[in-house]
C-alpha positions as CSV (number, residue, x, y, z in Angstrom):
1,M,138.8,8.1,-109.8
2,A,135.3,9.5,-109.6
3,I,132.8,11.0,-112.0
4,L,130.7,14.0,-111.3
5,R,127.0,14.1,-112.5
6,S,128.1,16.3,-115.3
7,G,130.4,13.6,-116.6
8,I,133.7,15.2,-115.5
9,H,136.2,12.6,-114.2
10,F,138.2,13.8,-111.2
11,C,140.4,12.8,-108.4
12,I,142.3,14.6,-105.6
13,N,146.0,15.2,-105.1
14,S,148.0,16.1,-102.0
15,K,150.9,17.9,-103.6
16,P,150.0,21.3,-102.0
17,L,150.0,19.6,-98.6
18,D,153.2,17.7,-99.3
19,D,154.9,20.9,-100.3
20,L,153.7,22.7,-97.2
21,L,154.9,19.9,-94.9
22,R,158.3,19.7,-96.6
23,K,158.9,23.4,-96.4
24,A,157.6,23.7,-92.8
25,G,159.6,20.6,-91.7
26,G,162.6,22.1,-93.3
27,G,162.5,25.1,-91.0
28,S,160.3,27.7,-92.7
29,G,158.8,29.5,-89.7
30,L,156.5,31.4,-92.0
31,L,154.5,28.2,-92.5
32,I,153.9,27.5,-88.8
33,P,150.4,29.0,-88.9
34,D,149.4,27.0,-92.0
35,V,150.5,23.7,-90.4
36,R,149.1,24.5,-86.9
37,M,145.7,25.3,-88.4
38,I,145.3,21.7,-89.6
39,H,143.4,19.9,-86.8
40,C,141.1,17.5,-88.7
41,T,140.5,16.2,-92.2
42,D,138.2,19.1,-93.1
43,D,141.1,21.4,-92.5
44,L,142.8,19.7,-95.4
45,R,140.3,21.1,-98.0
46,R,142.6,24.0,-98.9
47,H,145.5,21.7,-99.3
48,M,143.9,19.0,-101.5
49,R,144.2,19.8,-105.2
50,L,141.3,18.9,-107.5
51,M,142.5,17.1,-110.6
52,W,140.6,16.5,-113.9
53,L,140.9,13.4,-116.0
54,L,140.9,14.6,-119.6
55,P,141.3,12.8,-122.9
56,L,144.9,12.1,-123.9
57,G,146.4,15.1,-125.7
58,A,145.3,17.7,-123.2
59,D,147.9,20.4,-123.1
60,C,148.3,20.6,-119.3
61,V,149.5,17.1,-118.5
62,T,150.8,16.4,-115.0
63,D,152.3,13.3,-113.6
64,P,151.3,13.1,-109.9
65,E,152.0,10.0,-107.8
66,L,148.8,8.1,-107.2
67,N,147.8,7.0,-103.8
68,A,147.3,3.2,-103.2
69,L,143.6,3.9,-102.4
70,S,143.2,5.5,-105.9
71,L,141.8,3.6,-108.8
72,P,144.0,3.5,-111.9
73,V,143.6,6.3,-114.5
74,P,141.1,5.0,-117.1
75,A,142.5,4.2,-120.5
76,G,142.6,7.2,-122.9
77,L,142.6,9.8,-120.0
78,T,145.4,11.8,-118.4
79,L,145.5,13.8,-115.2
80,T,145.4,17.5,-115.4
81,D,145.6,20.0,-112.6
82,S,142.4,22.0,-112.3
83,G,144.0,24.9,-110.4
84,Y,141.4,24.5,-107.7
85,T,141.2,22.9,-104.2
86,F,138.3,21.5,-102.3
87,L,138.1,24.7,-100.4
88,R,137.7,26.8,-103.6
89,L,135.7,24.8,-106.1
90,P,135.4,25.9,-109.8
91,E,132.6,28.4,-110.4
92,H,131.4,26.5,-113.4
93,L,130.3,23.5,-111.4
94,D,126.5,23.3,-110.9
95,E,124.8,22.5,-107.6
96,R,124.6,18.8,-108.4
97,D,128.4,18.6,-109.0
98,R,129.1,20.5,-105.8
99,K,126.9,18.2,-103.8
100,A,128.7,15.2,-105.5
101,L,132.1,16.6,-104.5
102,T,130.8,17.0,-100.9
103,L,129.6,13.4,-100.9
104,F,132.9,12.2,-102.3
105,W,134.8,14.2,-99.6
106,Q,132.7,12.4,-96.9
107,S,133.0,8.9,-98.5
108,P,134.9,6.3,-96.5
109,R,137.5,5.9,-99.2
110,C,138.3,9.6,-99.3
111,Q,138.2,9.9,-95.5
112,A,140.8,7.0,-95.4
113,Y,143.0,8.9,-97.8
114,L,142.6,12.1,-95.8
115,Q,143.4,10.2,-92.6
116,Q,146.7,9.1,-94.3
117,Q,147.4,12.8,-95.0
118,M,146.7,13.7,-91.4
119,E,149.3,11.1,-90.3
120,K,151.8,13.0,-92.4
121,V,150.8,16.3,-90.7
122,Q,151.3,15.1,-87.1
123,P,155.1,14.6,-87.1
124,V,155.6,18.0,-88.7
125,R,153.3,19.6,-86.0
126,R,155.4,17.9,-83.3
127,L,158.6,19.0,-85.0
128,L,157.4,22.6,-85.0
129,L,156.4,22.4,-81.3
130,D,159.7,20.8,-80.2
131,F,162.3,22.5,-82.3
132,L,161.0,26.1,-82.9
133,E,163.6,28.8,-83.5
134,P,163.4,31.4,-80.7
135,E,161.9,34.0,-83.1
136,D,159.2,31.5,-84.1
137,F,158.2,30.5,-80.6
138,F,155.7,33.3,-80.1
139,L,153.8,32.4,-83.3
140,N,153.2,29.0,-81.7
141,E,151.7,30.6,-78.6
142,W,149.1,32.4,-80.7
143,L,147.9,29.2,-82.3
144,P,146.1,27.4,-79.5
145,V,144.9,23.8,-79.4
146,P,141.7,23.5,-81.5
147,P,138.4,24.2,-79.7
148,P,136.2,21.2,-79.2
149,L,133.7,20.6,-82.0
150,P,130.2,21.8,-81.2
151,A,127.8,19.1,-80.1
152,S,125.1,20.3,-82.5
153,G,124.2,23.0,-84.9
154,L,124.5,23.6,-88.6
155,P,127.9,23.4,-90.2
156,L,129.4,26.7,-91.3
157,T,129.0,27.8,-94.9
158,E,132.0,28.3,-97.0
159,A,131.6,32.1,-96.7
160,E,131.4,31.8,-92.9
161,K,134.5,29.6,-92.8
162,A,136.3,32.1,-95.0
163,A,135.3,35.0,-92.8
164,K,136.5,33.2,-89.7
165,L,139.8,32.3,-91.4
166,S,140.3,35.9,-92.4
167,A,139.5,37.2,-88.9
168,S,142.0,34.7,-87.4
169,R,144.7,35.7,-89.8
170,A,144.1,39.4,-89.1
171,E,144.3,38.7,-85.4
172,L,147.6,36.8,-85.9
173,I,149.1,39.6,-88.0
174,A,148.1,42.1,-85.3
175,A,149.6,40.0,-82.6
176,V,152.9,39.6,-84.6
177,E,153.1,43.3,-85.3
178,E,152.4,44.1,-81.6
179,E,155.1,41.6,-80.5
180,M,157.6,43.2,-83.0
181,A,156.8,46.7,-81.8
182,E,157.8,45.8,-78.2
């Protein structure tokens, strides 16, 4: 469990990723793009739920399974789903809290946790590649192997990442529509 500069206790939860992998591994072809777009730990940002630790008695109590790398929930607090992921942080967080979340994401402990999550992604990716339904196969062809990371340069801003993601989805939808029209 970690504490932001503003005093908010938080942790992360992989339930959205676990749900995605369960459904995709169960044969939901619609989720192929979501799984195939996970190439590195940074791609997990949209699948890692931000959880608040609030005083007991909070009305939105959840009971997530804690990872072995996680510290125990402090006495008097309970986990509550914030409704946000690391890709879409709450608007009310100030710049210091956002920077603290970035540093947390990059911390060795968090990266170890994220690496565990990537190890859960790989078998589902292989399953999707090896056992695609015929109608799903062309989706796989439109999702290439990730490009190599740039040797230098500034990292993309969240707005630039969102724009690139939106453009990729639009391209994929156009390709699917074109394939269906033939």
